[in-house]
N, C-alpha and C positions, 0 to 999 in steps of 0.2 A: 436312644426313641428310633421309631421306620420312621415316623414323617422328618419328612424335612423342607424347608424353603427350596422354590421352584416344581414342588409336587402338583400334579395336579389334583384335582375334589375326587374324580373317580380311580387316581390312585392311592389315596388316601382314605377315600371309602373300602378299597382291597386291604388295606392292610390294619386302619382300625376300628373298621364299620362305620356304620350312618352314626351320627350325633346326637347321643341325645336331645337335647339340643340347638336350634337355631336359634341367635337373638331375631327381635321383631324388628329390627333398622337395619339399614344401610347405609354405610355415609361413602360420599360426592366429595373430591378433593375438591376447593372452588376452581372454577379455569377448565376443568375436562370433565370427560361425561365417563374419566373412569369406576367403578362401583364398589366397594370392599364388604366382607359378606362376613361375619362372624361363628365358626361352629364350636360350641363348650360341649366338653368330655367331663366326663366324672373325674377326680383330685383335678379342679379349679382350673383347664388350662384350654384356651380359646385356640381355637385355629383360624388365622387369620388371612382372605384368600383376596385376591385384587387378581380381576378378570381372568378366577376361577383357580389358578396358581398364589400355592403358598404365598403368601409374601413374609411372614410374621408367626412367631408361634411364644404365646403368654401363658408363663405357668402359674399367674395368679389374676384371677377375675375382675376382681377388687379396683387393681392399677391399672388393668388394662380399661375400664369405664370409666376410671379417673384421668386417665390421657384422651379419651375423646368427648367428655369436658371440657377439656382443655383446647382443644382441636377446632372444639365446636360453638365457641366462645366467638359471639359475634366481633369483639374489637381486635380477631387473630388475625391480620390479612390472608396469611396465607393459611387459614382455616378449611374445615368442611365442614359441609350441611348433612344434616342428619333424614334419615328419609325411610320412613314410619310406614311400615308394610297397611 
């Protein structure tokens, strides 16, 4: 794959083009100001950006959404907040 952890959003767009879908939410790790965005491409791949840098690549969109739900659980003291556009 052409996209690697550490690449910028600009580099990703240059390599594989604009994402067909950007999630309508961002996540915010509790206790920080670092937001994370999620770009979804065909073939169920989601590229996860923190501070506009690729942090991870998830090849199964459903798995990624399930992880976010677990992290956003109010009982998770190390969790995240969901920020909707």
